[in-house]
KOLDRENVEX-390169 format. One line per 8 residues: number of its first residue (from 1); their letters; for each residue x, y, z of N, C-alpha, C. Coordinates in steps of 0.1 Angstrom, whole numbers, plus 5000, padded with zeros to 4 digits. Last residue first. Layout:
NUM> a> X:Y:Z:X:Y:Z:X:Y:Z | ...
# end
This chain:
98> dkfnrhie> 4881:4832:5127:4879:4819:5134:4894:4814:5142 | 4889:4853:5113:4883:4857:5123:4880:4844:5131 | 4905:4855:5089:4913:4847:5100:4903:4848:5112 | 4891:4874:5073:4892:4860:5069:4897:4851:5079 | 4891:4896:5088:4881:4892:5087:4877:4876:5079 | 4918:4905:5090:4911:4901:5104:4896:4892:5097 | 4924:4908:5064:4930:4899:5072:4922:4895:5083 | 4905:4933:5058:4902:4917:5053:4912:4907:5056
90> nslkgfik> 4917:4950:5077:4904:4947:5082:4903:4933:5069 | 4943:4954:5065:4943:4947:5080:4929:4943:5082 | 4937:4964:5042:4941:4951:5040:4943:4944:5055 | 4925:4987:5052:4918:4980:5045:4925:4967:5045 | 4950:4999:5064:4938:4998:5072:4927:4987:5061 | 4965:5004:5041:4971:4992:5050:4960:4989:5059 | 4950:5020:5027:4951:5011:5020:4955:5000:5028 | 4954:5044:5045:4940:5039:5043:4943:5026:5037
82> hvakplew> 4980:5051:5043:4975:5046:5055:4961:5038:5054 | 4982:5059:5019:4990:5044:5022:4983:5041:5034 | 4969:5079:5015:4961:5068:5010:4970:5057:5014 | 4982:5099:5036:4968:5093:5037:4965:5081:5029 | 5004:5100:5017:5005:5095:5031:4991:5089:5035 | 4996:5116:4996:5002:5103:4994:4999:5094:5009 | 4964:5132:4992:4977:5131:4999:4982:5115:4999 | 4943:5124:4977:4949:5135:4972:4964:5136:4977
74> eesqasfq> 4935:5087:4970:4934:5101:4979:4943:5112:4973 | 4922:5057:4967:4927:5070:4962:4924:5085:4970 | 4930:5024:4973:4925:5036:4978:4930:5046:4967 | 4925:4987:4977:4928:5002:4969:4922:5012:4974 | 4936:4954:4984:4930:4962:4988:4935:4978:4976 | 4934:4919:4990:4939:4928:4980:4932:4941:4986 | 4952:4888:4995:4944:4895:4998:4948:4909:4986 | 4953:4853:4994:4958:4862:4986:4947:4873:4990
66> ispndlra> 4968:4822:5009:4956:4830:5006:4964:4844:5000 | 4991:4807:5011:4976:4803:5017:4963:4811:5010 | 5011:4824:5011:5011:4811:5006:4995:4800:5004 | 5002:4855:5001:5003:4846:5010:5005:4833:5006 | 5004:4885:4987:5004:4872:4982:5010:4863:4995 | 4985:4915:4986:4993:4907:4996:4991:4892:4991 | 4982:4942:4968:4980:4926:4969:4990:4922:4978 | 4972:4976:4961:4980:4967:4970:4974:4953:4967
58> qlsyrcrr> 4970:5003:4948:4966:4989:4946:4975:4984:4955 | 4962:5041:4948:4972:5029:4950:4964:5015:4953 | 4962:5070:4934:4956:5058:4932:4967:5049:4936 | 4963:5104:4940:4969:5093:4942:4963:5079:4942 | 4963:5136:4922:4952:5124:4930:4964:5109:4928 | 4980:5166:4926:4978:5153:4918:4971:5145:4928 | 4976:5202:4922:4977:5188:4931:4978:5175:4921 | 4977:5220:4904:4989:5224:4916:4985:5208:4923
50> geidakki> 4973:5199:4873:4969:5210:4882:4983:5211:4896 | 4985:5179:4858:4986:5193:4853:4983:5203:4863 | 4977:5153:4870:4992:5158:4870:4992:5174:4866 | 4953:5134:4871:4954:5149:4876:4967:5157:4876 | 4971:5109:4888:4963:5114:4880:4960:5129:4885 | 4993:5081:4896:4993:5095:4895:4982:5101:4885 | 4998:5052:4910:4997:5058:4899:4993:5070:4903 | 5012:5019:4923:5011:5035:4924:5008:5043:4908
42> riilkskp> 5009:4989:4937:5009:4995:4924:5005:5010:4926 | 5025:4966:4956:5019:4978:4957:5021:4987:4941 | 5027:4937:4972:5028:4944:4960:5020:4954:4958 | 5045:4916:4993:5035:4928:4992:5039:4933:4978 | 5042:4884:5007:5048:4892:4997:5037:4903:4990 | 5049:4864:5035:5042:4868:5026:5047:4881:5014 | 5058:4856:5062:5060:4848:5050:5051:4851:5038 | 5029:4865:5083:5044:4863:5081:5044:4855:5066
34> verklnkm> 5005:4884:5090:5007:4874:5082:5021:4877:5076 | 5009:4898:5116:4997:4894:5113:4999:4881:5102 | 5033:4910:5118:5032:4900:5127:5017:4893:5123 | 5035:4921:5093:5045:4914:5094:5041:4904:5105 | 5017:4947:5098:5013:4935:5088:5023:4923:5090 | 5032:4959:5117:5019:4953:5123:5015:4942:5110 | 5052:4969:5099:5054:4962:5114:5042:4954:5118 | 5044:4983:5080:5047:4970:5078:5052:4960:5088
26> enrivrni> 5040:5010:5087:5025:5001:5086:5031:4985:5080 | 5069:5019:5080:5062:5020:5097:5048:5010:5097 | 5070:5013:5053:5079:5006:5066:5074:5005:5080 | 5053:5034:5045:5053:5018:5042:5059:5010:5054 | 5061:5058:5050:5052:5054:5058:5049:5041:5056 | 5092:5053:5035:5089:5056:5054:5077:5054:5057 | 5081:5056:5013:5090:5041:5017:5086:5044:5031 | 5065:5075:5008:5060:5065:5006:5068:5052:5012
18> tiadednl> 5086:5096:5012:5075:5095:5022:5068:5082:5019 | 5104:5090:4989:5109:5089:5003:5098:5087:5010 | 5085:5095:4968:5093:5083:4970:5099:5081:4986 | 5081:5124:4973:5069:5115:4973:5075:5100:4975 | 5108:5132:4965:5102:5137:4979:5089:5127:4980 | 5113:5125:4939:5122:5120:4951:5114:5121:4963 | 5080:5115:4922:5094:5123:4926:5097:5121:4936 | 5066:5089:4907:5068:5099:4915:5079:5108:4919
10> sklgifei> 5072:5069:4885:5062:5081:4883:5061:5090:4895 | 5086:5048:4898:5094:5059:4887:5084:5072:4890 | 5069:5032:4910:5075:5040:4917:5083:5053:4908 | 5050:5013:4894:5049:5028:4892:5059:5037:4900 | 5051:4993:4919:5050:4993:4904:5048:5005:4902 | 5072:4973:4942:5065:4988:4939:5065:4985:4922 | 5074:4949:4965:5074:4952:4950:5067:4961:4946 | 5085:4936:4994:5078:4945:4988:5083:4947:4976
2> dm> 5088:4906:5014:5094:4913:5003:5085:4919:5001 | 5096:4898:5049:5083:4903:5038:5089:4910:5028
# end
Protein backbone atom coordinates (compact mmCIF):
# COMPACT_ATOMS: atom_id res chain seq x y z
CA UNK A 1 0.00 0.00 0.00
CA UNK A 2 1.38 3.38 -1.01
CA UNK A 3 1.36 6.31 1.40
CA UNK A 4 1.63 9.93 0.27
CA UNK A 5 2.15 12.76 2.77
CA UNK A 6 1.18 16.34 2.03
CA UNK A 7 2.52 18.94 4.45
CA UNK A 8 5.11 16.72 6.14
CA UNK A 9 7.73 19.45 5.76
CA UNK A 10 5.78 21.69 8.15
CA UNK A 11 6.52 19.24 10.99
CA UNK A 12 9.76 19.14 12.94
CA UNK A 13 11.91 15.99 12.93
CA UNK A 14 10.44 14.60 16.15
CA UNK A 15 6.86 14.94 14.90
CA UNK A 16 7.77 13.41 11.52
CA UNK A 17 9.29 10.36 13.24
CA UNK A 18 6.25 10.04 15.51
CA UNK A 19 3.74 10.22 12.68
CA UNK A 20 5.68 7.67 10.59
CA UNK A 21 5.85 5.23 13.51
CA UNK A 22 2.16 5.51 14.38
CA UNK A 23 1.03 5.27 10.76
CA UNK A 24 3.15 2.16 10.10
CA UNK A 25 1.51 0.46 13.11
CA UNK A 26 -2.00 1.45 12.02
CA UNK A 27 -1.41 0.42 8.40
CA UNK A 28 -1.22 -3.26 9.37
CA UNK A 29 -4.97 -3.36 10.05
CA UNK A 30 -5.87 -1.21 7.07
CA UNK A 31 -3.91 -3.38 4.61
CA UNK A 32 -5.97 -6.40 5.59
CA UNK A 33 -9.28 -4.59 5.15
CA UNK A 34 -8.56 -2.80 1.85
CA UNK A 35 -5.62 -4.16 -0.14
CA UNK A 36 -4.34 -2.46 -3.32
CA UNK A 37 -5.11 1.04 -2.09
CA UNK A 38 -3.29 4.36 -1.84
CA UNK A 39 -3.43 6.44 1.33
CA UNK A 40 -3.03 10.22 1.06
CA UNK A 41 -2.58 12.14 4.33
CA UNK A 42 -2.66 15.95 4.50
CA UNK A 43 -1.12 17.47 7.64
CA UNK A 44 -1.67 21.02 8.81
CA UNK A 45 -0.42 22.80 11.93
CA UNK A 46 -2.36 25.65 13.55
CA UNK A 47 -1.73 27.89 16.58
CA UNK A 48 2.02 27.65 16.09
CA UNK A 49 2.93 30.73 18.16
CA UNK A 50 1.93 29.30 21.55
CA UNK A 51 3.53 26.48 23.51
CA UNK A 52 1.38 23.91 21.76
CA UNK A 53 0.05 23.60 18.26
CA UNK A 54 -3.11 21.99 16.97
CA UNK A 55 -2.80 19.32 14.28
CA UNK A 56 -5.39 18.90 11.57
CA UNK A 57 -5.27 15.70 9.52
CA UNK A 58 -7.21 14.73 6.42
CA UNK A 59 -6.92 11.23 5.01
CA UNK A 60 -8.15 9.82 1.74
CA UNK A 61 -7.98 6.14 0.88
CA UNK A 62 -8.11 5.58 -2.87
CA UNK A 63 -9.21 2.10 -3.81
CA UNK A 64 -9.88 1.06 -7.41
CA UNK A 65 -13.56 0.49 -6.61
CA UNK A 66 -14.38 3.11 -3.94
CA UNK A 67 -12.90 6.11 -2.12
CA UNK A 68 -12.93 6.73 1.65
CA UNK A 69 -12.06 9.91 3.55
CA UNK A 70 -11.79 11.09 7.14
CA UNK A 71 -10.50 14.08 9.09
CA UNK A 72 -9.54 14.85 12.66
CA UNK A 73 -8.13 17.68 14.77
CA UNK A 74 -6.23 17.23 18.02
CA UNK A 75 -3.60 18.90 20.16
CA UNK A 76 -1.50 15.73 20.21
CA UNK A 77 -0.26 14.25 16.93
CA UNK A 78 -0.43 10.52 17.83
CA UNK A 79 -3.98 10.94 19.11
CA UNK A 80 -5.00 12.64 15.85
CA UNK A 81 -3.50 9.80 13.80
CA UNK A 82 -5.23 7.11 15.86
CA UNK A 83 -8.51 8.97 15.59
CA UNK A 84 -8.32 9.34 11.81
CA UNK A 85 -7.53 5.65 11.31
CA UNK A 86 -10.47 4.73 13.54
CA UNK A 87 -12.76 6.89 11.41
CA UNK A 88 -11.41 5.35 8.20
CA UNK A 89 -11.92 1.86 9.60
CA UNK A 90 -15.50 2.67 10.61
CA UNK A 91 -16.27 4.03 7.15
CA UNK A 92 -14.81 0.92 5.51
CA UNK A 93 -16.87 -1.39 7.74
CA UNK A 94 -20.00 0.63 7.08
CA UNK A 95 -19.61 0.40 3.29
CA UNK A 96 -18.63 -3.28 3.21
CA UNK A 97 -21.24 -4.38 5.72
CA UNK A 98 -23.00 -6.71 3.29
